[in-house]
C-alpha positions in Angstrom: 75.8 39.4 -15.3 73.7 42.0 -17.1 75.3 45.2 -18.4 73.2 48.2 -17.4 71.0 49.3 -20.2 71.0 53.0 -19.4 72.4 54.1 -22.8 70.9 57.5 -23.8 71.7 57.0 -27.5 68.4 57.3 -29.2 69.2 56.0 -32.7 67.5 52.7 -33.3 69.7 49.9 -34.6 66.5 47.8 -35.4 63.2 49.3 -36.3 60.3 47.1 -37.3 56.8 48.5 -38.1 53.6 46.5 -38.6 55.5 43.5 -40.0 53.3 40.6 -41.1 54.5 37.3 -42.6 52.4 34.3 -43.6 53.4 30.8 -44.8 50.3 29.4 -46.5 47.5 29.5 -43.9 49.9 30.0 -41.0 50.6 33.6 -39.8 54.1 33.5 -38.5 54.2 37.2 -37.6 51.2 39.4 -37.0 51.7 43.2 -37.2 54.9 43.1 -35.2 56.4 46.5 -34.3 59.8 46.9 -32.4 62.4 49.5 -31.9 65.8 48.6 -30.4 68.1 51.6 -29.7 71.8 51.2 -29.6 73.9 49.9 -26.7 71.9 47.2 -24.8 71.1 43.5 -24.8 67.6 42.7 -26.1 66.1 39.4 -25.3 63.6 37.9 -27.7 61.8 35.1 -25.9 59.0 32.7 -26.7 58.4 29.0 -27.2 59.8 27.2 -30.2 57.7 28.1 -33.3 56.6 31.5 -31.8 58.0 33.5 -34.7 61.5 34.4 -33.3 63.5 33.0 -36.1 61.1 34.3 -38.8 61.6 37.8 -37.3 65.4 37.4 -37.3 65.4 36.3 -41.0 63.6 39.5 -41.9 66.3 41.5 -40.0 69.0 39.6 -42.0 67.3 40.2 -45.3 66.6 36.5 -45.8 62.9 37.2 -46.0 61.1 40.1 -47.6 58.4 41.8 -45.7 54.9 41.0 -47.1 53.5 44.1 -45.3 55.1 46.6 -43.0 58.7 47.6 -42.9 62.1 46.4 -41.6 65.1 48.7 -41.1 68.5 47.8 -39.6 70.9 50.7 -39.1 68.2 52.7 -41.0 68.7 50.5 -44.1 66.4 47.9 -45.8 68.3 44.6 -45.3 66.7 43.2 -48.5 67.7 46.2 -50.7 71.1 46.7 -49.1 72.3 43.3 -47.8 76.0 44.2 -47.9 75.5 47.5 -46.0 73.6 45.6 -43.3 75.3 42.2 -43.0 78.8 43.7 -42.9 77.9 45.3 -39.6 76.2 42.2 -38.0 77.6 39.2 -36.2 75.3 36.2 -36.4 75.1 32.9 -34.7 72.3 30.4 -34.9 71.5 26.9 -33.5 72.3 25.4 -36.9 75.7 27.1 -37.2 76.6 25.5 -40.6 80.3 25.8 -40.9 82.3 24.3 -43.8 83.4 20.9 -42.3 86.3 20.4 -44.6 88.1 23.5 -43.4 90.6 23.7 -40.5 90.0 26.4 -37.8 92.8 28.6 -39.1 91.5 28.3 -42.7 88.0 29.3 -41.5 89.4 32.4 -39.9 91.3 33.4 -43.1 88.2 32.7 -45.2 85.9 34.7 -43.0 88.1 37.7 -42.7 87.7 38.4 -46.4 84.0 39.3 -45.9 84.5 41.9 -43.1 86.5 45.1 -43.6 86.6 45.6 -39.8 88.0 42.0 -39.1 90.4 42.2 -36.1 93.1 39.5 -36.4 94.4 40.0 -32.9 90.9 39.8 -31.4 90.2 36.7 -33.5 93.3 35.0 -32.1 92.4 36.1 -28.6 89.0 34.5 -28.9 90.4 31.3 -30.4 92.7 30.9 -27.4 89.9 31.8 -25.0 87.6 29.1 -26.6 90.5 26.6 -26.7 90.2 25.9 -30.4 93.1 24.1 -32.1 93.9 26.1 -35.2 94.8 22.8 -37.1 91.6 21.0 -36.2 89.1 20.2 -38.9 85.6 21.7 -38.4 84.1 18.3 -39.0 86.0 16.8 -36.1 84.9 19.4 -33.6 82.3 18.6 -30.9 79.0 20.5 -31.1 80.2 22.8 -28.3 83.5 23.5 -30.1 81.6 24.3 -33.3 79.4 26.7 -31.4 82.5 28.4 -30.1 84.0 28.6 -33.6 80.7 30.1 -34.9 80.7 32.7 -32.1 84.4 33.5 -32.9 83.4 34.3 -36.5 80.4 36.4 -35.3 82.6 38.5 -32.9 86.0 38.9 -34.6 84.9 41.8 -36.8 83.6 43.6 -33.7 80.0 44.0 -35.1 77.8 46.9 -34.2 74.9 44.3 -33.8 75.3 40.8 -32.5 72.4 38.5 -33.3 72.1 35.2 -31.4 69.3 32.9 -32.6 68.9 30.1 -30.1 72.7 29.8 -29.8 72.7 27.6 -26.7 70.1 25.0 -27.7 71.3 21.5 -27.1 74.7 22.6 -25.6 76.1 21.7 -22.3 76.2 24.3 -19.4 79.9 25.1 -19.8 79.5 26.1 -23.4 76.3 28.0 -22.7 78.2 29.9 -20.0 80.9 30.8 -22.5 78.3 32.2 -24.9 76.7 34.3 -22.3 80.1 35.6 -21.2 80.9 36.6 -24.8 77.6 38.5 -24.9 78.7 40.5 -21.9 82.1 41.2 -23.3 80.6 42.3 -26.6 78.1 44.7 -25.1 80.8 46.2 -22.8 82.2 47.9 -25.9 80.5 51.3 -26.1 77.6 51.5 -28.6 77.3 47.8 -29.4 74.0 46.0 -29.4 72.9 42.4 -28.9 69.7 40.6 -29.9 69.5 37.3 -28.0 66.7 35.1 -29.1 65.9 32.0 -27.0 63.2 29.8 -25.5 65.5 29.4 -22.5 64.1 32.3 -20.5 66.5 31.7 -17.5 69.5 32.5 -19.7 67.9 35.6 -21.3 67.1 36.8 -17.8 70.8 36.7 -16.9 71.9 39.0 -19.7 69.0 41.1 -21.1 68.3 44.7 -20.4 65.1 44.7 -22.4 62.8 41.7 -23.1 60.3 41.2 -25.8 57.9 38.2 -25.5 56.4 36.7 -28.6 53.6 34.1 -28.8 52.0 32.8 -32.0 53.6 35.6 -34.0 52.3 38.4 -31.8 54.2 40.5 -29.2 52.6 40.0 -25.8 55.0 42.2 -23.9 58.0 44.4 -24.6 59.7 46.4 -21.9 62.9 46.8 -19.9 63.5 43.7 -17.8 63.5 45.6 -14.5 60.1 47.2 -15.3 58.6 43.8 -16.3 59.7 42.3 -13.0 58.4 45.2 -11.0 55.0 45.3 -12.7 54.5 41.6 -12.0 55.8 41.7 -8.4 53.5 40.0 -5.8 54.3 41.5 -2.4 58.0 40.8 -1.8 58.1 38.1 -4.5 59.6 39.0 -7.8 58.6 36.3 -10.4 61.0 34.9 -13.0 60.5 35.4 -16.7 59.3 31.9 -16.9 56.5 32.7 -14.4 55.6 35.9 -16.2 55.5 34.2 -19.6 53.2 31.5 -18.2 50.9 34.1 -16.6 50.6 35.9 -19.9 50.2 33.1 -22.4 49.3 30.1 -20.2 52.1 27.8 -21.4 55.7 27.3 -20.4 58.8 27.4 -22.6 61.2 24.4 -22.5 63.8 24.0 -19.8 67.5 23.9 -20.9 68.9 20.5 -21.7 72.0 19.8 -19.6 73.9 18.0 -22.4 
């Protein structure tokens, strides 16, 4: 399912340098440095609590760097939230949508925030995800809410799509739809996806480049094919799960089947 990550565009969509973040006595991120050029799917993997969401909150400008720097499209997301967020599509596990709205009202409400909103594409996604335009958000199943959230994240054709544990707790069919949407998004030239998950098997299906984080530190960051090849044992190519266990000594959780 992966889209080849052979883009030669050198501009970094995400550039993080020596980022450190503490919450009291806990160090959530320890001197994290990352560079993510345009036009590929980047998997950010690690166990729950590893620091993935804290890193993403810095990218979205929801947290200010205590030390180090964060740039998205070359901009500081805290200093210029409009310039950054208008170009990002975002979906998280929480996916808090206004429950009192109908699906069609949610689309009209959301389009006001994005100058590049594409009505035709939004309706195409709504039909693909089988969402009733008259249904109230509060009456949707968890899987339907995830699809609605993904629709909002994609309908303005963002330059960067950020998925933070989007499939956690969802059934296999919905997870497949989300992965398929990732592929369709990256198929558009120049678009970039950051896919954060503790479900390494899913990341392995779509990522071109994988960054592993453990206790706030990056333990490995490289193209997926290079990671596999460097950990090959004879003819056996280990899975990301196997590689993660070999590096940090613990396994991430397996997906729940709903």
